[in-house]
C-alpha positions in Angstrom: 8.2 92.3 -189.8 6.9 88.7 -190.0 5.6 86.9 -187.0 7.1 83.5 -186.1 4.7 80.6 -186.5 3.6 79.0 -183.2 5.4 75.8 -182.5 2.3 73.6 -183.0 0.9 75.6 -186.0 1.1 72.7 -188.5 0.6 70.0 -185.8 -3.2 70.4 -185.8 -3.7 70.6 -189.6 -3.1 67.0 -190.2 -5.8 64.4 -191.0 -4.4 62.3 -188.2 -5.6 64.6 -185.5 -6.8 62.0 -183.0 -3.4 60.2 -183.0 -1.6 63.5 -182.6 -3.9 64.5 -179.7 -3.2 61.2 -178.0 0.5 61.7 -178.5 0.3 65.2 -177.1 -1.7 64.0 -174.1 0.8 61.2 -173.4 3.7 63.6 -173.6 2.1 65.9 -171.1 1.4 63.0 -168.8 4.9 61.7 -169.1 6.1 65.1 -167.9 3.7 65.0 -165.0 4.7 61.5 -164.0 8.4 62.5 -163.6 7.4 64.9 -160.8 8.3 63.5 -157.4 5.0 64.5 -155.8 1.4 64.3 -156.7 0.1 67.0 -159.0 -3.0 67.9 -157.0 -1.1 69.0 -153.8 2.3 69.6 -152.3 3.7 66.5 -150.6 5.8 68.6 -148.3 2.5 69.7 -146.8 0.8 66.2 -146.7 -1.0 65.9 -143.4 -3.8 63.3 -143.9 -3.5 59.5 -144.3 -4.7 59.9 -147.9 -2.1 62.6 -148.8 0.7 60.7 -147.1 -0.2 57.5 -149.0 -0.3 59.2 -152.3 3.1 60.8 -151.7 4.6 57.5 -150.5 3.3 55.2 -153.2 4.5 55.8 -156.8 1.5 54.1 -158.3 -1.0 56.2 -156.3 0.9 59.3 -157.1 0.7 58.5 -160.9 -3.0 57.7 -160.5 -3.5 61.1 -158.8 -1.6 62.8 -161.6 -3.7 61.0 -164.3 -7.0 61.9 -162.5 -5.9 65.5 -162.2 -5.1 65.7 -165.9 -8.3 63.9 -166.9 -10.4 66.1 -164.7 -8.8 69.3 -166.0 -9.2 68.2 -169.6 -12.9 67.4 -169.0 -13.5 70.7 -167.2 -12.0 72.5 -170.2 -14.6 70.8 -172.5 -18.1 72.0 -173.2 -20.1 69.9 -170.7 -23.2 72.0 -171.1 -23.5 73.1 -167.5 -20.1 74.8 -167.1 -18.8 71.6 -165.4 -21.2 71.9 -162.4 -22.2 68.3 -162.5 -18.6 67.0 -162.9 -17.4 69.3 -160.1 -20.2 68.0 -157.8 -19.3 64.4 -158.7 -15.6 65.1 -158.0 -16.3 66.7 -154.6 -18.4 63.6 -153.6 -15.7 61.3 -154.8 -13.0 63.2 -152.8 -15.2 62.9 -149.7 -15.5 59.1 -150.3 -11.7 58.9 -151.0 -10.9 60.7 -147.7 -12.7 58.0 -145.8 -10.2 55.3 -147.0 -8.1 53.8 -144.3 -6.0 51.4 -146.6 -3.8 51.7 -149.6 -6.0 49.1 -151.4 -9.1 51.3 -150.9 -7.3 54.3 -152.3 -5.9 52.4 -155.3 -9.3 50.9 -156.1 -11.1 54.2 -155.9 -8.5 56.0 -158.0 -8.6 53.3 -160.7 -12.3 53.6 -160.9 -12.4 57.5 -160.9 -9.5 57.9 -163.4 -11.8 56.2 -166.0 -15.2 57.4 -164.8 -14.3 61.1 -164.8 -14.0 60.9 -168.6 -17.5 59.5 -169.1 -19.1 62.9 -168.8 -20.8 63.8 -172.0 -19.3 66.6 -174.1 -22.0 68.7 -175.7 -19.9 70.3 -178.5 -16.4 69.9 -179.7 -14.0 66.9 -179.4 -14.2 64.7 -176.4 -10.8 64.9 -174.6 -8.5 61.8 -174.9 -8.1 60.7 -171.3 -5.6 58.4 -169.7 -7.1 55.1 -168.7 -6.3 53.6 -165.3 -5.0 50.5 -167.1 -2.3 52.7 -168.7 -1.0 53.8 -165.2 1.7 51.5 -163.8 3.6 51.6 -160.5 7.2 52.3 -159.9 9.2 55.5 -160.3 
């Protein structure tokens, strides 16, 4: 009995791997952006100002989705310290974010973090292709 080939078996054999990884990342993010709530929490349970703003604002929700995806991709990379530094930075950023009292504050912090989370150095392997904040637009 022959095993069926995995769906992406030939996908990663090409010499155009960076472009294909970018396309794959974009496809995943498109799927995430069609969700009506932020990826990092359930909007039905939103209780804080920050959570309510993210759920109410399509652009903030998409920025939250992009940050979640970027963070998860970076944590899946070899950062040399099992992601401890990045995790510590993320916790400090969340504490700062939770002090925001305006939509503008949240938007500015998210735009900065979506990009900066991907600046962590990768020790071995490929650096993940992250979504840049400038690629995230508002609207549904």
